[in-house]
N, C-alpha and C positions, 0 to 999 in steps of 0.2 A: 063574755059570759063566764059564769063560775061553774066549774066542774070539780069533782073530787077524784084525785088520782092517787091510788094506793093510800087512801085515808087522809090525804092532805088537800086542802083547798088550792086550786090553781085558777088563774084568770087566763082564758084563751080568747082569741078573737072570734066573733060570730062566724059560724060556718066552719069552725076548725074540725079537722078530721081525726080519726083514730091514729093515723100516721103521725100527725103533728103532736098528739099527746105522747106517743111513744118517743118521739124525738126530744120532747121536753124533758122526759125522764131519763132516757139513756140513748146513747149514740148508736148502739148495736141493734141489729134487726134479726140476727141469727140467734136461735135459742130463746126467742121471746114469744110469749102467748098473751093474748089480750081478751078481756071480757068487759062488756059494757052493760051495766045494770044486770049482772049475773048471766049474760048471754055471751058465749064465746064468739069472737069475730075472727074469721079466717084471715090469714095474712094477705091473701089476694083481695080482700075487701077493705083493707085499712085505708087506702087512699080515697075510696068512694063512700065510706061510712062517716057521715057527719055527726058530730056530737050536739047535744042540746043542753040548755040551761039545767043545772042540777044533776046531770048524768054522773053515775059512779063508774069509774074506769079502774080496772085492776090490771096492772102490767107485771107479768111474772117472767123472770129470767132463769134459765137453767144454770145450775152451778155444779161444777165437778168437784169431787172431793174423794177422800179415801181414808 
């Protein structure tokens, strides 16, 4: 299935979850926020939230700076 992650097209297997999308983009789980189709998905729901064809996923990571 095709989904858009941070503006780029990605092919994921049918039934892929938010957790798999995050793993595809970054190996870290700490300091990461996710929204699917403009709705925030809590970290506790990543494993159980399945993605669908043409979903838009935004994965945001916290960055420290000074």
